[in-house]
C-alpha angles and dihedrals in degrees: 000000000000127000089255090060093055090045090052091051090053090047089052090053089050090052091048091052089056092049098041122027110236141133123241108205099174140358140178123187114205127181093256105024144010136224118211123178101202129179110200126207113182103345126080113246090235091063092049094048093045089055094048096044095045095048092046094046090053090052094048094044091052095044097048096029091240127150131215136013120356097192124056112228130334121320117263119244136186123188111230111212100157127071094216090053091046091057092044090052091054089052091049091051095047093048094050096099090047092052088048088053093237091126137006096225125036093230089064093066111090098198099063135082090234093094089058089056095039095050093035093235109179096180100070105125097210107037127072109203099164095080094060099030093056088074094055132076126244087227110099094236092056098035127122089242091056090048092051093047095047112085126216099021133162118200132209133168129252119224089265090056097254122139120250119181134197128203114243123217115242 
């Protein structure tokens, strides 16, 4: 995949956000799959994903003169009903390029929402960081960046609803 292809996928998400109201809390675009942490409001996730995947498939098929389906099978979805799990999913998504050995630090990967979190960019039109960041401290030891970069953690909440995490022994 070329940089233009990743840019087009992000543009397609931006278009989808205008058409269907939803929040994107985390994403990571890999060469052979994507991770999107979407919070829906009124629109079924299937409709949102159908729109994104169809628009993107049309773009790729035209660009590369391909024909047929771009994605194999239906997208995978997991309903997130627990705040701890929601935060852990964002960590999983943001560490995907590190686990794939594409980068050594998640902020080095350009096709992930992690840079928006890491550099505290509030002007990104597709990502909503405030929902997850409100549970983290501004202090470096309790920051989202520290949580992402610390392996084998378990999180819990303080009485004032801030995340604390402990390091688990292997």
